[in-house]
C-alpha positions in Angstrom: -6.0 26.7 -1.7 -2.9 25.3 -1.8 0.2 26.9 1.4 3.0 27.5 -0.2 6.1 25.2 1.8 8.5 28.0 3.6 9.8 25.1 6.4 13.2 25.3 5.9 13.3 28.9 4.5 14.4 30.1 7.8 17.8 29.4 9.9 17.6 26.3 12.3 20.7 26.0 14.5 19.4 22.6 14.4 18.1 20.8 11.3 15.6 17.5 12.6 15.9 14.3 10.4 12.4 14.7 8.5 9.4 13.2 9.9 5.7 13.4 7.8 4.0 15.9 10.5 1.6 18.0 11.0 3.1 21.3 9.3 4.0 19.0 6.6 0.8 18.0 5.7 -0.5 21.8 5.2 2.4 22.6 2.5 2.6 18.9 1.3 1.1 19.5 -1.8 3.4 22.8 -2.9 6.4 20.6 -1.4 6.1 17.7 -3.7 5.0 19.8 -6.5 7.9 21.9 -6.3 10.2 19.0 -5.2 9.9 16.4 -8.0 10.5 16.9 -11.0 7.4 15.2 -12.5 5.6 14.8 -10.4 2.1 15.1 -11.9 2.8 13.7 -15.4 3.8 10.2 -13.0 0.0 11.0 -11.3 -1.1 10.6 -14.4 0.3 8.1 -15.6 0.1 6.2 -12.7 -4.1 6.4 -13.3 -3.6 5.1 -17.2 -1.3 1.6 -15.9 -4.1 1.5 -13.2 -6.8 1.3 -16.2 -5.1 -0.6 -17.9 -3.7 -3.4 -15.1 -6.5 -3.8 -12.6 -8.5 -6.5 -12.4 -12.2 -7.5 -11.9 -12.6 -8.4 -8.4 -9.1 -7.7 -7.4 -7.5 -5.0 -4.8 -5.6 -1.6 -5.5 -2.7 -0.6 -2.6 -1.4 2.5 -2.4 1.9 2.3 0.0 2.8 5.4 1.0 -0.1 7.0 0.6 0.3 10.0 2.2 -2.6 12.7 0.9 -4.1 10.4 -1.6 -2.9 12.1 -5.0 -2.1 8.5 -6.8 -4.7 6.3 -5.2 -6.7 9.7 -6.6 -5.3 8.8 -9.3 -6.1 5.4 -9.8 -10.0 5.9 -8.5 -10.3 8.4 -11.0 -9.5 5.7 -14.0 -10.9 1.8 -12.7 -14.3 2.8 -12.0 -14.7 1.0 -15.3 -13.8 -2.0 -13.8 -15.9 -4.5 -11.7 -16.3 -4.6 -7.7 -12.0 -3.1 -7.3 -11.6 -1.5 -3.7 -8.7 0.6 -3.2 -6.5 0.1 -0.3 -4.6 3.1 0.9 -1.5 2.8 4.1 0.1 5.2 5.7 2.0 5.3 9.2 1.6 9.3 9.6 -1.5 9.8 11.2 -1.7 13.7 10.4 -1.3 12.3 6.0 -4.0 8.9 7.2 -6.7 12.2 8.1 -5.8 14.2 5.7 -6.0 11.9 3.0 -9.6 10.9 3.8 -11.1 13.8 3.7 -9.0 14.4 0.7 -10.9 11.6 -0.4 -14.4 12.4 0.8 -14.6 15.3 -1.6 -14.5 13.4 -5.0 -17.7 11.3 -5.0 -17.2 7.3 -6.7 -18.5 4.0 -6.8 -15.0 2.5 -6.2 -14.6 1.8 -2.3 -11.0 2.8 -0.9 -9.8 2.1 2.9 -7.1 4.2 3.8 -5.8 2.3 7.1 -2.6 4.1 9.9 -0.2 1.4 9.7 3.2 0.5 8.4 3.5 -1.0 5.0 5.7 -3.2 6.4 2.7 -4.8 8.8 0.2 -4.5 5.8 -0.6 -8.0 3.9 -1.4 -8.0 0.6 -3.8 -10.0 -0.6 -5.7 -10.1 -4.5 -4.2 -7.5 -5.5 -3.6 -6.3 -8.9 -2.0 -2.8 -8.6 0.3 -1.8 -5.9 1.7 1.8 -5.9 4.5 2.7 -4.1 4.8 6.5 -5.6 8.7 7.8 -4.0 8.2 5.5 -0.4 10.8 2.5 -0.6 13.0 5.2 -0.7 12.2 5.5 3.1 12.3 2.0 4.4 16.1 0.7 5.3 18.2 -0.3 2.8 17.6 -4.0 4.5 14.2 -3.9 4.9 13.3 -3.8 0.9 13.5 -7.5 0.2 11.7 -8.4 2.3 8.5 -6.1 1.7 8.7 -6.0 -2.1 9.1 -9.9 -1.4 5.7 -9.7 0.3 3.5 -7.4 -2.8 5.3 -10.2 -5.1 4.0 -12.5 -3.5 0.1 -11.3 -2.8 0.4 -9.9 -6.3 -2.7 -12.0 -9.2 -0.7 -13.4 -12.0 -0.3 -10.2 -14.5 -0.9 -8.5 -11.7 1.4 -4.3 -11.2 4.1 -3.0 -8.9 4.0 0.3 -9.7 7.4 2.5 -8.1 8.6 5.5 -8.0 12.0 6.4 -6.9 14.9 9.1 -6.1 17.7 7.4 -7.8 21.8 8.0 -7.0 23.8 7.0 -9.9 26.1 4.5 -10.0 29.2 7.0 -11.2 29.9 9.9 -8.5 30.8 12.5 -10.8 27.3 12.1 -13.5 25.3 11.7 -9.9 26.7 15.4 -9.2 25.5 16.6 -12.2 22.0 15.8 -11.0 21.7 16.7 -8.4 22.7 19.7 -9.6 19.9 20.2 -12.2 17.8 18.5 -9.3 18.8 21.6 -7.2 18.6 23.9 -10.2 14.7 22.9 -11.2 14.1 23.8 -6.9 15.5 27.1 -7.4 13.5 27.9 -10.3 10.6 27.2 -8.5 11.1 29.8 -6.1 13.2 27.5 -2.9 16.3 29.7 -1.9 20.0 28.1 -1.2 19.3 28.2 2.4 16.2 26.3 2.1 17.5 23.1 -0.6 20.1 22.9 2.2 18.3 22.6 5.2 15.7 19.9 4.2 18.7 18.5 1.8 20.1 17.5 6.1 16.6 17.0 6.8 16.1 14.1 4.8 20.0 12.7 3.7 19.2 10.6 7.4 15.7 9.4 7.0 15.7 8.9 2.6 18.5 6.2 1.4 18.2 6.3 -2.4 19.2 3.3 -4.8 20.9 3.0 -8.0 18.5 2.2 -10.5 19.6 -1.1 -11.5 19.7 -1.7 -7.7 16.4 -1.9 -8.0 15.4 -3.2 -11.7 17.7 -6.3 -10.2 16.4 -7.1 -6.8 12.7 -6.4 -8.8 13.9 -9.1 -11.4 16.1 -11.7 -8.3 12.1 -11.5 -6.6 10.2 -12.6 -10.2 8.5 -9.8 -11.6 9.5 -10.2 -15.5 12.0 -7.0 -16.9 11.2 -4.2 -14.9 10.4 -1.1 -17.3 11.7 2.8 -16.4 8.6 4.1 -17.9 9.6 8.1 -16.8 12.2 9.7 -16.1 13.7 13.7 -15.0 17.0 13.8 -13.1 18.0 11.5 -10.5 13.8 10.8 -10.2 12.2 7.7 -11.6 9.3 5.6 -12.5 9.1 1.5 -13.2 6.4 -1.0 -13.8 7.1 -4.9 -13.0 4.8 -7.3 -14.2 4.3 -10.9 -12.0 4.2 -13.6 -14.7 
């Protein structure tokens, strides 16, 4: 049974920065589905795109794998491809331990190696698919270029980066429209005004979104071919970028 997210339901005397600790792990599936518009559609698309771009005898990475939802989506779609290996990375010990349990619950011939480490320290090798599903936004902005450059270097020609992100609009008025729509989505999913306000305060110092144009220009600058948005709902988008 999925445990309901009520972490911010009661007034807090001080709202601390958001961390992916044991309390978040317990409610994470409910939290992300009630907070991220189109999350299940994105996971479905990740599975489809992994099946399309995965190459025989290659590695498939899920950077910031959390509980392994994207890892599992890939695993369920690439079993027909010879000698592929899944590698999931997360820096939260609580997330990694629960992710391993989730993956053990699904039999598959596709091996999966789940590691607890900082994705900035991960060596990307012989990769045909790299997934960052709402991960880059938690990396300090000054370090994003270097991380994506390392991913590009570790991808095989024809390999793909699947990048999902919350983004901001360059126009402040339009940004408020998108934020309001997102908050309406959360209200419709049962979050109170208090929960929305306290969660926003907790996450604003640890999550720094870019604009869509910043993402696309950066990826092109690093060598990816014509980064493409394949899903968008409000201020959430999923992109794919192929290495020539």
